[in-house]
Every structure is written in C-alpha cells, then in structure tokens.
C-alpha positions in Angstrom: 62.6 -5.8 19.0 64.8 -8.7 19.0 62.6 -10.4 16.4 62.2 -7.5 14.1 66.2 -7.1 14.0 66.6 -10.9 13.3 64.0 -10.8 10.6 65.9 -7.7 9.0 69.2 -9.6 9.1 67.9 -12.7 7.7 66.2 -11.1 4.7 69.5 -9.2 4.1 71.3 -12.5 4.2 68.5 -14.1 1.8 68.8 -11.3 -0.7 72.8 -11.5 -0.8 72.5 -15.1 -1.3 69.7 -14.8 -4.1 72.0 -12.1 -5.6 75.1 -14.3 -5.9 73.0 -17.2 -7.2 71.6 -15.1 -9.8 74.9 -13.9 -10.6 76.2 -17.2 -11.1 73.1 -18.5 -13.2 72.3 -15.5 -15.4 75.3 -13.8 -17.4 75.7 -10.0 -16.9 74.6 -9.6 -20.6 71.4 -11.0 -20.1 70.5 -8.9 -17.1 71.7 -5.8 -19.0 69.5 -6.6 -21.6 66.5 -7.4 -19.4 67.2 -4.2 -17.5 67.1 -2.2 -20.6 63.9 -3.8 -21.9 62.1 -3.1 -18.6 63.3 0.4 -18.3 62.3 1.1 -22.0 58.9 -0.2 -21.4 58.4 1.8 -18.2 59.8 5.0 -20.1 57.3 4.4 -23.1 54.3 3.9 -20.4 55.3 7.0 -18.6 55.4 9.3 -21.7 52.0 7.8 -22.7 50.6 8.7 -19.4 52.0 12.3 -19.4 50.7 12.7 -23.0 47.2 11.2 -22.4 46.9 13.3 -19.2 47.8 16.6 -21.2 45.5 15.4 -24.2 42.9 14.3 -22.0 42.6 10.7 -23.7 42.1 7.3 -22.6 45.9 7.1 -21.4 45.7 10.0 -19.1 44.7 10.3 -15.5 42.1 12.4 -14.2 42.1 13.4 -10.4 39.2 16.1 -10.7 35.7 15.4 -9.7 33.5 14.7 -12.8 29.7 15.1 -13.0 27.3 13.5 -15.4 27.1 15.6 -18.9 23.5 15.0 -19.3 21.7 15.4 -16.0 25.1 17.1 -14.0 24.9 14.6 -11.2 28.1 14.2 -9.4 29.6 10.7 -9.9 30.9 8.7 -6.8 34.7 8.9 -6.2 34.8 5.3 -5.8 34.3 3.6 -9.2 32.4 0.5 -9.8 32.9 -0.3 -13.5 29.6 -1.6 -15.4 31.5 -2.7 -18.5 34.7 -3.9 -19.6 35.6 -0.5 -21.3 34.9 1.2 -17.7 37.2 -1.3 -16.0 40.1 -1.0 -18.5 39.9 2.8 -19.5 38.0 4.5 -16.6 34.5 6.2 -16.8 31.3 5.9 -15.4 27.7 5.1 -16.1 25.2 7.6 -14.4 22.9 6.1 -11.8 20.3 8.5 -12.4 20.0 9.0 -16.2 22.2 5.9 -17.6 24.4 8.2 -19.5 27.8 6.6 -20.3 31.0 9.0 -20.0 34.9 8.5 -20.1 36.9 9.6 -17.3 37.1 13.2 -18.2 33.3 13.6 -18.1 32.6 13.4 -21.9 29.5 11.4 -23.1 30.3 8.2 -25.0 27.8 7.7 -27.8 26.1 4.2 -27.4 
C-alpha cells in the first residue's frame, strides 16, 4: 500500500513540475489557441460521427448485427479487414459468397 501511495504522490509532483515548466516555456495565448484548435477539431469530429450515424454513411457508427445482403449469412462481430477500405471505413467481405458490404450491410459494387 505504501508503494501505491508513493507512486501517486510522485506522479502528482511530476505533473505539478511539468505544469510549471510548460507555463514558463509556452505563453498563455499559445496554449489558449492550441486548446481552441483541438476543441474545434474534436467538435467537428463529433458532429460528423453523430450525423453519419443518423444518415448511415461512412462516418457513422453501427453497433447492430449485420448479415450478408446476398446470402444472408451473419458476419462475425470481430472484424478482420480484407481491404484498405474495410480497414478505414468498416464493412466486411462475406466468407461464404464473397460479397463486399459496408458497415451497414449494404452491398458495395465492385
């Protein structure tokens, strides 16, 4: 228990020292601008994900089970991407019939 408490105290001290050093090295205006840029980027990303989920486009998130549109075989929950498009945007290639589909279960013309 003493080891865990010592680790916690040392990490708090380390973060306090880093905060002071950053405060000396980087002006407040630069930090404010950087925080505003990061927050704006995160807000845009959140809006894209929410909009994509409602519109069912490539930016959205699908948590429902999908089956192949051609042979109606269920796709596995754990995805092993077979192409770069599947890796970045989701989707599957059916193991039974070879049909490529997006994350929503719609067939993709090849």
